[in-house]
C-alpha positions as CSV (number, residue, x, y, z in Angstrom):
1,M,65.0,113.9,44.9
2,M,67.5,111.0,44.9
3,F,65.6,109.2,47.6
4,L,62.3,109.6,45.7
5,A,63.9,108.3,42.5
6,G,65.2,105.3,44.5
7,V,61.8,104.5,46.0
8,I,60.2,104.7,42.5
9,F,62.8,102.4,41.1
10,F,62.4,100.0,44.0
11,V,58.7,99.8,43.6
12,G,59.1,99.4,39.9
13,G,61.5,96.5,40.4
14,I,59.1,94.8,42.8
15,L,56.1,95.2,40.4
16,T,58.2,94.0,37.4
17,T,59.2,90.9,39.3
18,L,55.7,90.2,40.5
19,D,54.4,90.6,37.0
20,L,56.6,87.7,35.8
21,R,54.9,84.3,35.5
22,G,56.8,81.5,37.1
23,D,58.0,80.3,40.4
24,L,58.6,83.3,42.6
25,K,60.9,83.0,45.5
26,W,61.1,85.5,48.3
27,F,64.1,86.9,50.2
28,L,62.6,88.9,53.1
29,I,60.4,91.4,51.2
30,L,62.2,91.1,47.8
31,P,60.7,88.7,45.3
32,Y,62.9,87.0,42.7
33,V,62.6,84.5,39.9
34,A,64.9,81.5,39.9
35,E,65.2,81.1,36.2
36,T,66.9,83.8,34.1
37,S,64.9,86.0,31.8
38,E,64.9,89.6,30.6
39,G,62.1,90.6,33.0
40,A,63.9,89.0,35.9
41,F,67.1,90.9,35.0
42,L,65.2,94.2,34.7
43,G,63.4,93.6,38.0
44,L,66.7,92.8,39.8
45,A,68.4,95.9,38.2
46,L,65.6,98.1,39.3
47,L,65.6,96.7,42.8
48,I,69.3,97.1,43.3
49,S,69.5,100.6,41.8
50,G,66.4,101.6,43.8
51,I,67.9,100.5,47.1
52,A,71.2,102.2,46.3
53,L,69.6,105.5,45.3
54,A,67.4,105.5,48.4
55,V,70.4,104.9,50.7
56,F,72.6,107.4,49.0
57,G,69.7,109.9,49.0
58,I,69.3,109.6,52.7
59,L,73.1,110.0,53.3
60,A,73.3,113.0,51.0
61,G,70.3,114.6,52.8
62,M,71.9,114.1,56.2
63,S,75.2,115.6,54.9
64,Y,73.5,118.6,53.3
65,S,71.5,119.2,56.5
66,K,74.7,119.1,58.6
67,D,76.4,121.6,56.2
68,R,73.3,123.9,56.3
69,N,73.2,123.9,60.1
70,W,76.9,124.8,60.2
71,Y,76.3,127.6,57.7
72,M,73.3,129.0,59.7
73,Q,75.3,129.0,62.9
74,E,78.1,131.0,61.2
75,L,75.5,133.5,59.9
76,R,74.1,133.9,63.4
77,K,77.6,134.5,64.8
78,A,78.4,137.1,62.2
79,N,75.0,138.8,62.6
80,S,75.4,138.9,66.4
81,M,78.9,140.4,66.0
82,E,77.7,143.0,63.6
83,A,74.8,143.9,65.9
84,S,77.0,144.3,68.9
85,L,79.5,146.4,66.9
86,M,76.7,148.6,65.7
87,S,75.2,149.1,69.2
88,T,78.5,150.3,70.8
89,E,79.9,153.5,69.4
90,S,83.6,154.5,69.4
91,P,84.7,157.2,71.8
92,K,85.8,159.5,68.9
93,K,82.3,159.6,67.5
94,K,80.9,160.4,71.0
95,N,83.4,163.3,71.5
96,G,82.7,164.6,68.0
97,R,79.0,164.7,68.6
98,R,79.4,166.5,71.9
99,K,81.5,169.2,70.4
100,K,79.0,169.8,67.6
101,N,76.1,169.9,70.0
102,N,77.9,172.4,72.4
103,T,78.8,174.8,69.6
104,A,75.3,174.9,68.1
């Protein structure tokens, strides 16, 4: 969600800057206006916040994915332990069943 918000802000910043009339200059793929105006400030703010949100969104997604993988591995370990404990019966239970079966 954070990444998507960042992309939307980034595109909005580019569109806001391109909509301004004046002498546009380009820095790689980022347009900017040399003279100061309210629209130029808004476009710059949207560009910077969009890039920051997109980067932090990617980093947060990677972190949450790592945490989820760890949690799923722990669940698999616990489930395999439980399954192995359920499949092997204790000797007391086996002896108790034999006695009941022999007397019946």
